[in-house]
N, C-alpha and C positions, 0 to 999 in steps of 0.2 A: 188524646193526641191533637196537637195543633199543626196545621199544615200551612206553609208559607211558600208562595211562588215568588221568587226574586227575579225581577225582570230588569234588564238593562234597556234604557230608552232607545228609540229608533235613531237612524243616522241623521247627521247634520252636515252642513257644508264644511265645518271645521274638522269633523271626523275624516271626511274624504281628503282634506288638504293635509292631514297629519298634524293639525294644530291642537295643542293641549287646551282643554276647555276649562277645567276647574270650576271656579265660581262664576265664570263668564256665562251670561244668560243667552245662549244661542238656541234658536228654534229648530224644530225638525225641518228637514228638506222634504221634497215630495216623496222621495223613496222611503224616508223615515215614517211618513204618515201611512204609506201603503204597508210597510212592515208591521206597524202597530195594529192596523186593521186585520191583517192576516193572523197575528198572534191573538187578538181579541176573538176572532172567529174560532181559532183552535181551542182557546180556553172556555168558550161557550158550551162545549160538550160536557163540562163539569159544572157543579154548583159551587160558586164562590160567594163568600159572605161580605167581605170588605175590600176596598181598594185604598191603599196609602201611596202617596207620592212625595218625592223630593219637591222642594219649593221652586226649583229651576224649571224654566219653560219647556225644555226638551223632555223632561220627565213628566211634567204636568200634562203636556199634549198627548204623550203616549198613554198615560193613565186614563185620561178622559176618553180616548178612543176605545180602550179596553173596557172601561166601565160601561160605556154605551152598549158594546157588544154583549156584556154580561147582564144587562138590564139592572145595573146598580146605579142609584140616583146620585150618590155623593162620593167624592174623592177627598180623603183627608190628607192635607199637606203637613209635612213635618221637616223642619230644617235639619234635624239630626240625621236624616238619610240623604242629605245633599252630597254632592261630589267633594272629594278632597280638594282643598284650596291649593292652587298652583303658584301663588305669589307672582314673582316677576316673570315666570316662564309661561304664564297664561297667554294664549294667542300665538305662541311660537312653535316652530317645528323642531325636530331633533337637530337638523342641519343648522338652523338659526341659533339654537342654544350653544352648539359646539363652536360656531363662528364667534359668538358674543362672549362666552364664558370659558371656552376650552372644552376638551374631551372629558375632563373631570368635573363638569358643572354640577353633577349630583352631590358632590362633597361640599359645595358652597352653600352659604346661608342666603337663599334667594327668596325667603319669605313663604316657603311652601308649608302647608299644614303638616304637622307631625303625624306619623302612624299612630302614636298613642292617642292623640286627639280624635282622629277618625274612628278608631276602634272604641274608644270610650263613649262617644256619642252614639255609635251604632249599637253597642251593647245596651246602653240606657234605653234606646228606642225598643229594641227587641224584648227586653225584660218587661217593659211596660205593656207592649202589645200582647205578648203571650199570657201575661197575668190577667189582663182585662178581657181577653178573648179566647179563653180556654176552649179547645175543641172546635174552633172555627177554621175556615179556610180563607186565607188572607193573601191578596195580591199586593206586592210591594214593588213599586217602580222607582228605580234609582240609577246608579251610575257605575261604570266599569271599575274604576280604581277603588271606589267605596266597597263594592261587592267583593273584590279580591281580598282586600285587607280584612274585611269582616269574616269571610269564609276561612282565611288562614288562621283566624283566632278560634272560631266556634267549631270548625271541622279540621283540626290540625293535620289529619292524615292527608289532606288535599294540598298542603304546603309544598312548594310554592304553587298557588292557584294560577292557572294560565289566564291569558287575556280573555275578557268577556266579549262575545259577539253582540252586535246591536240586535235588540229585541230577543236576546237569548232567554230561555226559560230554565231556571234552576229550582228544583223542588226540594224543600227542606221539611223534615218532620221533627217536631219537638215533643218528646214524651219522657217521663221520669227524669227530668232535668238534663236530658241529653239531646243533642242535635244530630240528625242523620241526613246526609245528602242522598236523596233517592234518584235524582236526575240532575245532570250538570250541563249548563251552557248549550242547551238544545235549541236548534233553529230549524227543525224539520218543517215548520210552517212556511218557511221561505223557499222550499224546494218546488 
């Protein structure tokens, strides 16, 4: 059995402002750094083998803090677990989107990455990771929309997957070609 901890990165200034980040490379704010530290301390009570991160700075910073707490020397970056691209809506709030494109902005072609593209790259990454690391415990630091779209696919009973909290911990188990979600969106380390 392979175990994966899927982690959403810590908070950023854009999270707090309600701005969609997508591919935009926004760093953690001070609270996000503290959240990552608390999660790293929580995970340190278990033995983890590897840490993977999205290539975006908010995930890389979160992963580096967690890896340090786990005494893991290397964090492996992979663009396949980056956030879903937001196209023209990156950097905007819901109010700004409605103002600019109307209430039906989601039906417009604004250059957003398709669900199919996000899921395809996510599944490619997961297949490779579980094939090459059977029986290991792996921390994967990524992004909210990416996590939701991936979980909707590999654990369909969860659909629609609720919004992910910053530094939430979701535990997935992979055995006999099946995914099972043992813990979802847990942030007890922030209490």
